[in-house]
N, C-alpha and C positions, 0 to 999 in steps of 0.2 A: 143558769146565768153565766157561770164560768165557761160553759161550752159555747155560749153565744159570743163572749169576748174572744175566746180562742179562735172561733170561726172568722170573726171580723179581722183579727190580727193576721191570721193565716191568709186571708184574702188580700190584705194589704201587702204581705210579703210576696205572694204570688204575682201581684201586679207590679211590684218593684222588680222582682226577678225577670218578669216578661219585658219590662221596660229596659232593663239592663241588657237583656238578651237582644232586643231590637237594636239598641245602641251599638252593641258589639258587632252585629251583622252589618249595620250601616258603616261602621268604621272599617270593617273588613272589605266591604264593597268599595269604599272610598280609597282604601289603600291599594286595591287592585287597579282602580282607575288611575291613580297616581303612577303606579308602576308602568301601566300601558302607555300613558302619556309621556313619561320620562323616556321610555323606549322609543316612541315616535320622534321625540325631540332629538335623541341621539342619532337615530337613523337619518333624519333630515340633515343634521350637521355633517354626518359622514358623506352623504350624497352630495352636499354642497362642496365639501373639500375635494371630493373626487372630480366633480365638474370643473372646479377651479384648477386643479392639477392638469387635467386633460387640456383645458384651454391654454394654460401656460406652456405645456409641451408643444401644442400645435403652433403657438406663436414662435417658440424657439426653433422648431423645424422650419417654419416659413422664413425666419430671419437667417437661418443657416443656408438657405437656398436663394437668398436675395442676390440680385445682380449687382447692386451698388448700395452705397450708404443711404441714399434717399429712400430706397426701397425698405431698408432696415428701419429707418425712422418712421415711415408710413406704417409698417407692420407693428412697430412698438406703440405708436399713437393709437392705432385701431384697437390693439390689445388693451391698452390702458382705458380707453373710452368704454369698451365692452365690459371690462372688469369692473369699472365704476358702476355701470348699470346693473351688472350681476350682483355686486355687493349690496346695492340698495334693495334689489328684489329679494336677496337672501335674508337681509336684515328684516324686511317686512314679513317674510314667511316665518322666520323664527319668532318675531314679535307676536304674530297672530297665534302661533302655537302656544307661546307663553301666556297670552291673554286667555286663550281657551282653557289652558291648564288652570289658571286662576279662577275663571268663572266656574269650572267644574268642581274645583276644591271648595268654593264658597257655597255652591248650590245645596249640598246636603244640610248646611246650617240654616238655609232659608226655606225649609219645608220639604226636604227630600229631593230637591232638584226638579220637581214637577211644576210646570207652569199651567195656569188655568185658562 
């Protein structure tokens, strides 16, 4: 009788241990996804900053070679219009990355991230 109780208790302990082990593995995998996505977000932001700097220097070069003030004003206006569009596109890109990051972070809590 005592052996039966010990066996049942041992089985429960094994099940608890296995559950904790699975939870630990899921947390580790989730942590890796977070690290990967954080890296992707950082790279995207660096790429955007580089593109912005390149465009700014291109506009400065063009303005330095302008023939007159009206040409400088046109170059500046074009740059500002393009930069406004670039900023909206970049904000959308970063927003999408952040939303994906959030969805992926919540997915393990909603059944392992697998959809049926």
